[in-house]
N, C-alpha and C positions, 0 to 999 in steps of 0.2 A: 272803468268798472268792467267793461266787456273784455278788455285785455287781461285783467286779473282773472276773470272767470275762465278765459281760454287757457291761461297758464295752469290754473288749478285742474282743469280737465286733462291737459297734457300730462301733468304730474301724476294724476290718478290713473291714466291709461298706462303710462310707463310703469307705475308701481304694480298694477294688476298683471301686466305681461311679465314683469320681472319675477313677481311671486309665482306665476304659473311656470316660468322656466325653472326656478329653484325647486318648486314642488315636483315638477316632472323629473328633475335630476335625482331627487331623493327617491322617488318612486321607482325610477329605472334602476337605481343602484340597489334597492332592496330586491327587485325582481332578479337582477343579475346575480346577486349573492345567493338567492334561493336556487336559481337555475344552474349556476356554475360553481357553487360552494363545494360540492362533492368532487368536481374535477380538480379544483385548486387543492383540496385536501389530499387527493391522490398524488398530485405532483409533489406536494410537500413530503408525503410519505416516501415516495421514490427517492427524492433527494436525501432525506434523512437516512434511509436504508443504505444508500451508497456510502455516506460518510461513516455510519456505524460499522459497516462491514470492514472498512479499513482499520478503524480503531480497535475492533474486536480482534482482528488478526494480529495487529501489532502488540496489543495488550497480552494476548495469550502467549506470544513468543517471549515477551519480556518477563512474564511470570515464571518462566523456566529458570531464571537466574536471580531475579530480585523479588523481594517481598512486596505484597500489595500496598503496605503503608508507604514505602519509598516511591513506588510508582505513582501513588496518589499525590505525594508531595511534588514529584518532578513534573507530572503531566497535568495535574488538576482534575483528573478523572475521579468520579465518585465510586470508588471500589469498597466493597464491604465483604468481610469474611464471615460467613454464617451458613448454616445448613439450608435454611429456607427463609426468605424475607417474611416479615410479619404480614399478616393478612390485612388487606386494605378494605375500605368500605365497599358498599355496593358499586358494581361496575355498570355504568350506563351503556346504552347501545353504541353511542358514538365512540367511546374509548375502546370498547371491545372491537369495533370495526377497524379502528386505526391500529390497534395491537395486532390484529390478524393480518392487515396489510403489511405492517412492518416485519412481522415474522416471515411472511412469504418472501419479502425482498431479501432478508438475511439468509433464508434457506437457499435462495437462488444464487447468492453471491459467495456463500461460505461452503466449506467442504462438509460441514455438519449443520444440523438444524437446531439452533439454541432454543432454550425454554424462555418464555417471556411471562412475567407476572406483573400485575398492576402494583404500583407503588403508592404509598400514602402521600398526599400532598394537598395543597389548597385547591379550592374549587376552580380557580382561574388557571392554575398551572398543574397539569397532570403529567405523571411520569410512569416509567416501567423499569422493572429489573430484568437484566439479561444475564443468564447463567454463562460463565466463562469456563473453559477447560483449563484446569490448574493441576499440576502434578502432585501437590502436597495437600492442599485444603480447598474446600468449595469457596469460590469467589464469585461475587455478583457485581455487575456494573449497572449503576443507576443512570438513566437517561431521561431528560425532560422532553416531553412531546410538545412540539409547537402547536398551539391552539389556533383554530381558525380566527382570523382577525375580524372582529365585529366592527370596531371603529378605532382608528381610521381604516377604511377598507383598503384593498389592494390598489395600487396606483393604476394598474391596467383597467380595473373595474371602474375607477373614477373617471378615466378618460372616455371609456365606452359609454358609460351612463350619461356623461355630459354631451357627447355627440348625439345620442338617442334623444335626449331632452331638447337639444337645439332643433333637431329635425322635426320632432313632434310639435314643438311650439311654433316653428316656422310654418308648417302645414296648417295648423289651426289658425294662425294669423292670416294666412292667405285665404282660407275659407271664410273666416268671419269678417275680416277687415278689407279684403280686396274682392273676392269672388261674389259674396252676397250683395254688397253695394253695387257692383258692376252689373249683376243680374237685374236688380231693380232699375238701374239706369237703362239697361237694354229694353226692358218692358216699356219704360216711358218713351224711349226712342221709337219703338214700334208704334206706339199710339200717335206720336208726332207724324210718322210716315203715313199713317192711315188718315190723316187730316184733322184729327181732333186736337183739342187743347188739353194736354194732361196736366194734372196737378204737379206742383213742384216736388222734387224728390228730396227726402230727408237727407241732410248732410251728415254722413257717417263714414266710418272706415278709415283707411290709411290717409295720411295728409295729401298724398298725390290724388287719391280717389276723391277726397273732399274738394280739392281744387277743381277737378273735372266736373263734379256734381254742381258746384257753385256756378261754373261757366254754363253748364247745361240749363240750370234754373234761370240764369239771366237770359239765355237764348230763348227759352220758352216764354218768358215774360215779354221779351221784345217781339216775338212772333205773335203772341196774343194781342199786344198793343197795336202792332201793324195791321192785324186782321180787323180789330175793332175800328181803327182809323179808316181802313179801306171801306168797311161796311158803312161807317158814318159818312164818309165822303160821297160814296155812290148813292146812298140813300138821300143825302142832302142835295146832290145834283138832281136826282129824280124828283125830290120834293119841290125844288125851285122851278123845275120845268113844268110841273103840273099847274102852277098858278097862271103863267101866261097861256098855257093850253086852255084852261078854263075860260079865261077872258076872250081868247080868240073864238072859242066855240060860242060864247054868248054873243059876240058881235056877228058871227055868221048867222045867227038866228034872226038878226034884224033884216027887214025887207029891202033895205036900201042898196045892197050889193047886187051886182049883175051875176048872171049865171056862170060865166067863165071865171070871174074873180072868185065867186063862191066855190067853184070846183077846185081852183088852185089852193085856196085857203084850206079846204077840206083835205086835200092831199098833204099839205104841210102839217096839218094837225095829226093825220094818221102817221106821218113819218116821225113826228115828235113823240107820239104815244108809243110807237114801236121802239124808239131809242130808249124811252123811259122804262119800258117793260124789260128790255134787255139789261139795262143797268141794274134794275132791282133784282132780276134773276141772277146776274153775275155776282151781285153783292151777297145774296143769300146762299147760293150754292147747294142748298139742300142738306148741309151737314147735320143740322139740328133735327131733321125729320126722322121719325122712327120707322123701322122696317115693319111692314104689315103684310099679312097674307092677302093675296089679291088674285082673282081670276083674270089673267092677262088678256084674254080674248075680249071679254066684256069691257075691261078697262080701256083697251085700245079703241074699241068701237065708240066709247064715250069721248075719248080724246079727239078722234077724227070727226065727231059729229059737228064741230064748229067750223069745218072747212067746206068748201063748195062740194056738194054731193055728186054733181054730174062729172067732176074731174077726179074722183077718188074711188079706188076699189080696194077692198079688204080681203086678204087671204090669211085666215087666222086658224091656228090650232088651239083647242081647249087646253090651256096650260095654266097651272096655279103655282105661284112662287111668292116669296117674300121680297118686296121692293119698297122703295120710297115713291109712292104713286104720284105725289104732286110734282116733285122735282123731275122724275123720269117722264111724266106727262108733258111738262114744259119742254123738255129736251126733244121729245118726239114731235111736239107741235112746232118747234123751231125748224126741225128737218122738213116737215111738210110745207111750212111757209117758204123756206128756201127753195124747195123743189118747185113750188107753184110760181115763185118769182123768177127764178133763173133757169128752170128746166122747161119741159113741155109736157102737158098732160096727155093721156091720163096717168095719174100716179097709182102706184100699187104699194100698199103697206102689208108686209108679210110678217107673221109670227111663226117661228120654226123652233123645233126642239133640237138642241145640241147637247146630248148627254155627255157630261153633266152640265146643265144650264139651258139657256135659250138664247135666241138672237132675234132682233127686230130689223127688218130691211125696209128701206124707203126707196122705191124705184121711180124713176121718171124717164121720159123719152128724149131728154136733151143730151148734149155732148158731155156734160159733167165737168169735173175738174181735171186738168192735166196731171199725170202722175208726178211730174217733177215739182208740183206745187201742193201736194197732199200734206206734207209736213207744215208748210207755211200756213195752210188754210186752217189748221187747228190752233194757231197762236192767237191770243187775244189782240184786238184792235188791228187786225190785218185784213185789209180788203183786197181781194184779188183783182177786182174791177173798181177803179176809183170812182166810176160813175155811180156805183151803188150807194155811196154816201149821200147822194142827193135824194135817194128814195127812202131815207130813214134808217139806213143800216150803218152800224159803227164797228163792224168786224168782230162781234162777240158771239155770233150764233153758234158756230162749231166749237168755239172755246167753251161755251156753256155746256154744250152737249158732251164734250170730252170730260169736263169736270164732273158732271153728274154721273157719267158712266164709270169714271175712276172711283167715285164714292161707292159704287156697287161692286167694285173689284173687277170690272170688265175693261174692255177696250173698244175703240172706234176704228173702223177701217173702211176703205172704199173699194168698190167693185165696178168693173166695166164688163158688159155682157160679152162673153166669148162665143156665144152661139145664139141662134134664134129661139132656143128653148127658154130663155130668161124672160121675165115679165116686163123688162124695160132695157134701156141702154146704159144707165148709170145708177148706182145705188150707194147709199150710205148705210153701213151695217153696224149695229150695236150688239156686241157679243158680251153677254153677262153670264158668268159661271154660277153654278149652284154652290153656295157656301153652306156652312153649318146652320146659318139662319134660314137660308133658302130651302134646304131640304131637297126632295126629289120633285122636279117640276111635272105636275100632271100625272094622270094615270093612262095606261096604255089601252084602255077599253074604249076611249072616246077620242081617237086620234084622227078621225076623218077631217079632211080640209073643209073649212066652212068659208065660202066666198060670198061676198055681197057686193054687187055693182050698184053704186048710187046713181040714180038718174033723176 
């Protein structure tokens, strides 16, 4: 059944485009006849004038020795002896124009300018009488004028009209069947590149474009399935880990454990909770969160409020922009945790204006990450120090930060202090540009640096 429907659609499409080609051919032929009919008529008149000039000269020479009747029988020319041809009906503008053109040609090619009068005839075949120079009696030569061909048209016009119709149909086919579906496919690809799951693209256009569209739709479905499976897998891992964490915490509440054992169990629980939180954050990624207008200085102060106050200093400018506050807040919190774990306090969190956009810097006093390992540090499940896995780290921290920043159209980079003017020795910088959604960050009237030392 589906094959039959496909065949019917193909036959319908071929019929439509064939009809369009034929219609374009006929329309182009009519236009060419309108545009070039006068030129063709003039060419015919010139050719007829050349032939008539020769016949008129020969006939006038022959009339000096032979009568018109004999010449008529021998040559087939329509000669008539009369003072003046009978009056014809009304002369239209087309016939008058062609008679005038023919007379001009004869006057140019002959030694004298003959008189031309319209001849009676059918509506389809028009003729003229040409007065000849005869020594004995007045003789007139009747000549049929070739009419402009209505149908079939001139072969040259047929070919030119066919070429024009093929070009027009081909351009229209490319626009409707190739360019428009490809443009829709391009928009869908841009949405895939932005990290969202676009809807399937309607299969339309040329057969080649339809095959590409079907493969793209299959790819989108596979990506969406893989993303759902990844989220389900990571959420399932996190869910399975929470049950033993809850049981361990319950057992830790019992008074039978010693202080050292209780401390070790507490450390293991914190490591498990950190791993679970990182898995959940990596599974979510923040794609579903909407962009909202947020005062970034107040928001960063709230994010930093959950960390040790005596080890953290804020240096914030009052900036307002559209962000995903939950996802970006988790990313900044991850950076602060990493700096507290592997760097040395005090930490400095800076919010700076980078027109257009803003950047967030997290400085610490440690040695930081060697430059040759910066790219590796941003890969998921990569631990630069294998001993970190024992502290509840699974190598997702910077990968999560990079993923969130990418969703904001920004990038993550690392800085090492080049002089003593910097607030620390090593920094992770989140550069987020101002987009159409972000607008212009902050106003210039309230740009004083606001520092807060937590003690």
